[in-house]
C-alpha positions as CSV (number, residue, x, y, z in Angstrom):
1,M,118.6,94.8,119.6
2,L,115.7,95.5,117.3
3,P,115.9,98.3,114.7
4,E,114.1,101.5,115.4
5,E,110.5,101.5,114.0
6,T,109.8,103.9,111.1
7,D,106.9,104.7,108.8
8,E,108.7,103.2,105.8
9,P,110.1,99.7,105.3
10,L,113.9,99.6,105.7
11,V,114.1,97.8,102.3
12,F,112.8,100.9,100.5
13,K,115.2,103.3,102.3
14,E,118.1,101.2,101.2
15,R,116.9,101.2,97.6
16,R,116.2,105.0,97.4
17,Q,118.5,106.5,94.8
18,S,118.2,110.2,95.7
19,D,117.9,112.3,98.9
20,R,114.5,113.6,99.9
21,R,113.5,116.6,101.9
22,K,110.5,117.3,104.0
23,L,108.1,119.3,101.9
24,I,104.3,119.3,102.3
25,V,102.3,120.4,99.2
26,S,98.9,119.4,97.8
27,V,98.9,116.9,95.0
28,N,96.1,116.2,92.5
29,Y,96.7,112.7,91.1
30,E,95.1,110.4,88.5
31,G,95.9,106.9,87.6
32,S,94.4,104.1,85.5
33,D,91.1,104.0,87.4
34,T,91.7,106.5,90.3
35,T,91.8,110.2,91.0
36,G,92.4,112.0,94.2
37,I,93.9,114.8,96.2
38,A,96.6,114.1,98.7
39,S,99.7,115.8,100.1
40,T,103.4,115.0,100.1
41,R,105.4,114.4,103.3
42,E,108.7,114.4,101.6
43,I,110.0,114.8,98.1
44,G,113.2,114.4,96.1
45,I,114.5,114.2,92.5
46,G,113.6,110.5,92.3
47,G,110.2,110.4,94.0
48,L,108.0,111.4,96.9
49,Y,105.9,110.0,99.7
50,L,102.2,110.7,99.2
51,V,100.0,110.9,102.3
52,T,96.7,109.3,101.5
53,N,94.2,106.8,102.7
54,A,93.4,105.7,99.2
55,P,94.0,102.0,98.5
56,L,96.7,102.5,95.8
57,E,98.4,99.3,94.8
58,T,102.1,98.7,94.1
59,G,102.7,99.2,90.3
60,T,99.9,101.8,89.9
61,P,101.0,104.5,87.4
62,L,100.0,108.0,88.5
63,F,100.2,111.5,86.9
64,M,100.6,114.1,89.6
65,R,100.1,117.9,89.6
66,M,101.4,120.1,92.3
67,T,102.7,123.7,92.8
68,I,106.3,124.0,94.0
69,G,108.0,127.3,94.4
70,G,105.1,129.1,92.7
71,E,105.3,126.9,89.6
72,E,102.9,124.1,88.6
73,V,104.7,120.8,88.1
74,G,103.3,117.7,86.4
75,L,105.1,114.4,87.1
76,N,104.6,110.8,86.1
77,G,105.3,108.2,88.7
78,M,104.6,104.7,89.9
79,V,103.6,103.4,93.3
80,I,106.5,101.3,94.5
81,Y,105.4,100.6,98.0
82,T,102.3,101.0,100.1
83,N,101.7,101.7,103.8
84,P,98.0,101.1,104.0
85,G,96.0,103.8,105.8
86,H,99.0,106.1,105.8
87,G,100.4,106.6,102.3
88,V,102.4,105.4,99.4
89,G,106.0,105.7,98.0
90,I,106.1,107.0,94.5
91,R,109.1,106.8,92.1
92,F,109.1,109.3,89.3
93,Q,109.1,107.6,85.9
94,T,110.3,110.6,83.9
95,I,111.3,114.1,84.9
96,S,112.0,117.0,82.6
97,E,115.2,119.1,83.0
98,K,113.0,122.1,83.9
99,N,111.2,120.2,86.7
100,E,114.4,118.6,88.0
101,A,116.1,122.0,88.2
102,L,113.1,123.4,90.0
103,L,113.1,120.6,92.5
104,K,116.8,120.9,93.1
105,R,116.5,124.6,93.7
106,E,113.4,124.4,96.0
107,L,114.8,121.5,98.0
108,N,118.3,122.9,98.2
109,L,119.8,119.9,96.5
110,E,122.2,121.9,94.2
């Protein structure tokens, strides 16, 4: 029996270190030679899925700005997998205690 098809590779799901919740917010991002506006599909303490058609490559560092729970959040991340034409998986590189507490509260992860 074949596994059920998903939008994400199974390998990535197995490596994810934190739970994610469905949350759609607009994201302004910039990287080494790219800028854009996209939206999240899901987000957690360790990363997010960014819905975009932009051809972002694995390993691309990004700085992302978004508003969550009425507060502006700035996060550094790196593209860890791509789903061309659909989006990319981002792992946060660093997250401040303030931003982590905000995400936990807004995503009901406490």
